[in-house]
N, C-alpha and C positions, 0 to 999 in steps of 0.2 A: 490547480492546473489551469493553464491558458487554453482556451479554444483556438482552433486554427486561425480564425479572423483577428485574433488578438496578438498573434505572434508577430514580432518585428525582427526582421533579419535582412542581411544583404547577401547578394549572390556575386562574390568576387572570388573566383576560383574555388567555389564551394559555398557552404552556408556559414554565415557569420552573424551570430546573434547581435542585435543592436543593444548592447549593454548600456545602462545608464550609470551616472556617477551617484552613488548613494550618499554622498556628502553635499550634493548640490542644494544650496538654500532654497531655491525655488521649488525643487522637487520635494524637499523635506516639508515645506509649507503645504503643498498639495496633499501629500500623504497624511499630514497632521490633521488638515481640515476633514479629509475623508474619514479618518479614523474617529474623529469626534462626532461625526454623524452616526457611525455605528454605535459608539458608547451611548449616545443620547437615544438611539432606537432601543438599546437594551434596557435603559432605565425607564423609558416610557412605554415599553412593550408595544411598539409600533407594529402595524401590519406590514407585510412584505411590500404591498402596493405603496404605502407611505414612505417606507425606506427607498424604494426605487424612484420616487418623485424627487427626493432630496438628492440622491446621488446622481441622477440624471441631470439635474440643474447644475451640479458642480462639474460634471464631465463636459457639458455643452460649453462651460466658461473657460476650460483648460486649453492651453495652447496646443497641446498634442492630445487629441481625444482618443486615440487609439491607446496611448500609453496610460491615460487616466482610466480608461474602461478596463484595461488590464489590471491596474492596481485595485480597482473596485471589485473585480472578480476574485481576486485573492483575498480581499477583506471579506467578501460575501462568504467564501469558503470557510471562514472562521465562525460564522453565525450558526446558531441552532434555532429552530422554529417549533411552534407548537406541534406535538404529534396529532395525527387525525384522530378526533374523538370518536367514541363508539356511538355514533348517531347516524341515522340514515337521512342525511340532509336533504336530498331531493324529495324523498317521500314526506318528510316533515314540513318542508316548505309547501309542497302541494296541499297538504292537509290544511296548513294554516291559511293559505291564500284562498282556498275554497270556502273555509268557514268564514274568513273575513268578508268575502264578497256577499255571502248569504246574510250576515248580520248587518252589513252596510244598507241593505234594503229595509231592515226592521227598525233602525234607530231614528228615521226621519231627519237625518242631518244633524242629530244631537251627538257631538263628539264625545262628551262625557259618557253618555249612554252607550256609544259604540265601543269605547274602552272597557266599559263594564261587561258588555257582551262577549268581547274577545277573551276576557279573563275567565269566561266559563269553559273554555276549551282547556283540558288538563295539560299543564306544562307550557301553555302558550306564552305567559308572561316571562318565564325563565328563558324560553327559547328566543323571544324577541329582545330581551334585555341583554342577551349574549350576542352572538354573531350568527345570524341565520345563514350566512354565506361562509361559514368557517371551513367548509370542505374545498373551497376554491383557494388556489395558491396565493392570489393577491391578498387574501384575508387571514393567512397564516400570521401569527404574531411572534415577534423576536423574543426568545426566552433566554438566550445567552450569546455572548461574544467573547471568544478566547482572546486575551489581551495581546495587542501588538503595539510596537512603537514605530514612529515614522521611518527611522533608518532600517529597522528590521523588515518593514514591508518593502522598501526599496531593494534591499538585499535579496528577499525572496523573489522579487520580480525577476532579478537577473537569473536566479537559479530556475525559475519557471520558464524562462525563454529557452533554456536548454532542454528541460524536461518536455516542453512542447515539441521540439524537433525529434527527441528520442522516440516519441510515439511512431515516428515514420522510419525508424531505423531498420535496415536490413541486417547489419551486423555491427559489432562494437569490438574494437581491440583496445584495451586499457592497460595501463601500468599503475602500480601503486607501491609506494615505499614510505616507510616511517621508522624512526629510530626506536620506537616502542613496539615490539612485536604484538603486544596486546591490542594495539590499534588495528593491525591487520586481522587479527582473530575477530575483532568487532565487526570489521568490514565483511568478513565472510559469514558472520551471523546474519547481517542484513541480506546478504546475497541469498543465503538459505530461507530466511524468513519470507523473502518476496518470491521464493520458489523460481528463481531465474536459472537458465541453462548456461553454464560456463565451464571452459577448460581452463585449469589453473596450472601455471608453470612457475617454478622458482627461478628467480634470476640471479646471476653471479653476484656475490656480495663482496665489495672491496674491503680490505682490512680496515676494521674500525668504522665501516660504512653502515648504511641502513638496510634493513630487511626489505626486500622488494620481490614482487610477483608480477606476472603478466597474466591478463584474463582475456579470454575470447569469449564474448557473450553473444548468443544468437538474438537477433532483433525480431520484433513481432512480425515483420513482413517477410521473414524466412520461415514462418510456420504456416500451417494450413488451417488451423482452428483456434478459436479462443483468443484471437489476436488482440482484441480490445482489452481483455483483462490483463494479458501478458504485457501489452504496451504500458498500462498504467503502473504495473508493478516495476517494470524497468525504469520508468520515470521516477517512481517513489525511491528507487535504490540510489540514484545519482547523488543526492546530498550526502550520502554515507561515504562516497568516494571523495568528495570535496573536503571532508573533515581531515584527511591525511596531509601529512607535511609535503609530500610530492606525489602528483598524480598526472595522468594524461589519458586522453581518450582520442580515438580515430573512429568515426562513425560514418558508415555508408547510409546516406539518407535518400529515400525515395518518396517524394511528396507529389503525387499525381504524375504528371509529366516531367517534373523537376527531379533531377538527380544530381548528387554531389557529395562531397565529404565536409563533415564538421570536425574540426581539429581544435582541441583545447587542452590547457594544462594549468598548473597552479598559478602561473603568471597572470591568468585572467583576473585574479583577485576575488574570486567567488567566496562568499561566506555561507557556510551551511547552518541551517537552523535546527539540525539534529543534535540534541544535547543529552537527553535522557533516553538511553536505548530501550528501557522497558516500556516506554510510551508507544513503540513501534512494533512490540511483539504481538503477532496475531492472537486472537481470543482463544482458538483452539490449542495453541501451544501452552498458553497459560493454564488452561483447564487440564491438560495432559500432566503438566508439572504437578499441579495441585493434587489431582487424583492419584498420581503415582506415589507422591509423598504420604498420602492418607492410607492408601491401600496396600503398599508393598514395603516389606521390612527386610527382604533378603537382598535387595539391590537399592542403590542410591544413584540418582542422576548426578553426573560430574558437571560441576558449574561451567568449566572452560573446556570445550572439546579441543583436542590437539590436532595439529596437522598430522596426516598419515602419509608418509613418503611412499609413493607408488613406483619409484624408480624413474630414471631418464627425466629427472627435475619435475615430474608430474606430482601434483599434491591432491590429496583427498581431504576435504574438510566435512566431517560428519555433522548431521543434523543434531544428533543426540548422543551422548556418551554415558555409560553406566559402569559402576564399580560394585562388584560383589561384596557384600559385607563380610562374609566368612573368611575370604582369602585375598581380597584386594584385586581379584581378576577384573580387568577392564575390557569391555566390549563396546563397539561403536555401531551406530545405525545411520544410514544414509537413506533418504527418502526420494523416491522419483514419481513425479507427477505426469499429468497427461501430455505435456509438451517436452518431456525429457527422454523420448525414445532413443535417439541417438547416443546421449550420454549413458543410458542404461546399458546398451550394447557395449560401450567402451569399458564400463566398470565390470561387467561380467568377464570381458576378455582380460582385464587386469587380474581379477580374482582367480581365473584359470591359471594365469602365469604365477600369481603370488598367493597360493592358498593359505599361507600362513598368516595373512593379514587378519586382524580380529575384527572383522567388518561384516555386519548383517545389512541386507537390503530390503527395504519396504517398497512395494510397488502398488500405486494407485490402481484400483480396478478400472478406472477410465483409460488407463494406458494398456492394461493387459486383461482381457476377458478371460473367461474359463479356458477356452481353446488356446489363446495367446499365451497364458500362463503355463499351460501344459507343454506348449511348444518350447518355451524358454527353458523349462526344467529338462525337457528332452535333449535339447541342445547343449546344456551345461549340466550334466547329471550329477557332477561332483559338488555342484553348489545348491542342490535342492534343499538341503538342510539349513541353508542361511537366507532363503528368500521367503517372503510372505507378503500377502496383499492386505490392502486396507482401502476404505472408502472415505476420501477427503482427508482424514487424518487417522493414524493408528490408534487402536484401543489399548488400554493399559494391560488387560488380561492376556491378549494375544502376544503383545510385545514381551511380557514376562516369560510366557511359555517358550517363545523362541530363543530368549536369552539363556534359560535354563537348559534347553535342549542342545544349543550350540556350545555352551559351556561344558556340558558333559562330554562333548565330543573331543574338545581340545584339552580339557583337564579332567578326565574321568575320575570319579570318586572323590574329587575335591568338594568340600562344602564349607 
C-alpha cells in the first residue's frame, strides 16, 4: 500500500491517478536497481537501517523522488525482518553497561584485561557479539524478500495508486463481466474473504454475451467504526476486479476537504498481481476447512458456492456451501460481520419473502450482542432456526448443529 504522501494523482473533473508506463526503459532501470538492492539486502542479511541508507541514496538521485519512494515502499512491503527475540534488551543493556563501567576502573587501561573482565558476566560475550540493539527497528535484519521483477513492480505501482484512493472512498459502484462464469465466482470469493459490504445485481446478458453483474460497495467513510481495517480490505479487493475481462468502477472519494469521483475501467490497462487465489484466503477460513474435513463425516464443504437467485435480479453469494453425504442436500451459509448491519437487514427481509431459500445466516457477536440478537429473532420469528452467532469466525461444532437442525426442518427424517 502507498501512504497518502506517496499518492500521485491529478484533479481534473475528479481524481485521476498518475499512472506510469510499465514498459518505460528508464523506469524499468530504476525498478531493476531498486530490486537489486533488496536482493542484496536479503543475501547479506542487512539491517533495516543499512537497507534504508542504500534505498534513500537511490531515491535522491531519481528524477521523480515521489515515484521512486513509492516504488521503494512497495518493495519494502515484500520484505520480512527478524522477529523480536525473547530478550529484554533494555534491561540486558543496562546490566552490561553498568558492569562494563565498573570493570573499566579495575583494569587500569589494559584493554586485554578489560575484555577478560567483561567475559565474567554470564552471557555478555554472546550478547555483545550479537546485536545489543536488536530490539530497535533500524537494527532488525532482513530475512526474506518475495521476488519481484521490474515490470511487475511498475504494474503494482499503478494498482497501488488506485488502492490508495480507495482508502478514502465513500461508496463504489462497479460492474464486472467475463465470458467465464467461474471468474465471477472467484471475484465474489475475494469479496467475501475480505468481508466487504456489497449489493449484487445480475445485469442483462446479451445472446452469446458475457455474464455480468453490478456491485454497490460501501466505502470506509460511509461507516462509523473500524474504517481503517475496512479500507485496507477494500483496497486489497481491487486487484481481483482487475483480473476480469471487463470491469469498471465509479468511486466517490473524500480526502480531507477534497471531494470528487474516480472513474476507471479495463481501458486503463491495469495488470493484477493476483494469480493464486489460495494465497489470499484468510487463515481462519483455511483452519475452518481443515477442521471440518477432519472432524465431520456427515457433511462436506462444496468447493464452488453457487449464486442464489434472490429475485428482482438480486444475487446472494454464500460464504460457505455444504452437501449432506447421506442424500446430497445442499445448504449454504452467509456470514455477517460488524460492518454488515444494513446488509443483514436486507437479507432477513429477503428470507422472510423467500423462506424456501436453503440459506443459513451467521452473525458476528460484534454486530449483535445478546439483546440485539434477541431483538432480531423477535422481529423475524420464522427465521430463528436459521440464525446463529459467532465470534470472529464460526466454529465447526456450532455450524454442524445448525446444518443438522435446519436440514431436519426442510427434509424431516432424511438421513
